[in-house]
N, C-alpha and C positions, 0 to 999 in steps of 0.2 A: 952313480944312481942316487946314493944317499944325499949328495950335495944338491941334486935336482929336486928331490922330494922336500928337503928342508927349505929350499928357496920357494918352492910352490906353496907350501903351507904358510910360510911367513908372509908371502905377498897376499894370500887370500885373507889372512887374519887381520893385518894391520894396514894394508895399503902401501907399506913401505917395503923396500926390497932389502931384507937382511941377509947377510952371508952366513955360511955355515960356521965360521969362526965366531960371529956375533952370538949366534944361538948357543954354541958350545960354551962360550965364556959366561953367558947368563946362567946356564944350567950348573956349571962348575961353581960359580960364585954362590948360587942358591944353596947347593948341596953343602958347600964349605961353611956357610953361615949356619945352617941347621945343625951340622955335626959339631961345630965349635960351641954352639949354644948348649947342645946336649952334654958335651964334655964339661962345660962350666956348671951345669946344673948337677951333674953327678959329683963333681968336686965340692960344690956347695953343700950338698946333702951329706957327704962323707965327713966334712969338717964339722958340720952342725951336729951329726951324730956323735962324733968324737968328744965334742964339748959336753954334750949331755951325759955321755958315758962316764967321763971324769967327774962330773957333778954328782951323779948317782953313786959312784964308788966312794966319794968322800962322805956322802950322807950315810951310806951303809956302814962305813968304817966308824963313824960317829955313834950310830945306833948300837953297833956290836960293842964298842967300848963302854957305852952307857949300860948295856945289859950285863957285861962282865963286872963292872963296878957295883951294880945293884945286887948281882948274885953274891959277890964277895962280901958285900955289907950285910946281906941277909944271913949268910953262913956264919958270920962272926957274931951277929946280934942274937941268934937263936939256934941252938942245936936241934936237929931234927928229932922228933919224938917217934919211937917205934910204934907201929900200929899193932894192937893185940891180935894175935894169930887166930884166936877163936872167933872174933868178930868178922874177920875177913873170910874165913872158910865156911861160916854157917850162913847159908841164905835164909831169908825170911820165907816161910812156907805157909801157905794158906791151909786152913783145916780141911781134912778130907783128902789130901794128896799123900799117897804112900811114900815112905822114905826111899824105896827102890826106884820109884819114878823120878824122884829128885836126883838120885845118884846117876841115873842114866842120862838125864838132861845135862848135869854138870859134866859128865864124861864126854858127851857130845860137844859141848861148848869148848872144853879143854882141847879136844882133838882138833876142832876148827882153828883154835888159837895156835896150836902147835904147827899147823900147816903154814900159817902166815908168819910165824916167829914171834908171836905176841902171847902174853899170858892173860887169858880172859877169865873172868870170875862171874859166877851166877850170884846176883844179889837178892833176887826174889823169884818165887815161883807161884803163879796165880792161874786159876782156871780161866779160859777165855769165855766170854759171854757172847754167844752167837745171837745176832739180832735178826737173822733171816733163817728160814728153813734151808737146809742144805740143797734141796732141789731148786729153790728159788735163787739161791746164790749161784748155783751152777748155770742156770738159765741166764742170769744177769751177766756172768762172765762170758758166756757163749755169744750173747747178743751184742755186747759192747767190745768185742775183740776188734782191734784195728785190722784194716784190710791187708 
């Protein structure tokens, strides 16, 4: 039945009488060419990527060597100066802010830094200047909230 259907279709399409083996050979050849082309493309892209990976590794190694050389030269040229402890621990505080408030803010920042494993320091404490009435700011936030 398959043979008759293939012959009927081939005779209607081209006017020539093709056999099932002719049709099968064309289909197999077409599929083979497509898959060989895809395999060659994959190989080309893989080789191309390997070449660029090697080039990037060489570039990265050169940059790391240059960084290490610069750090070594910097360490030899100038010994690090210790920062005064009082200047680091004392934040600049605006007049009118109580010491207890500054201590609470510094403790909160230190707790946040401890959670992330970093040492955070408060450098200054200033009062925020509100440019809008709190009700106007709340209305603005409510009306501009994304959907």
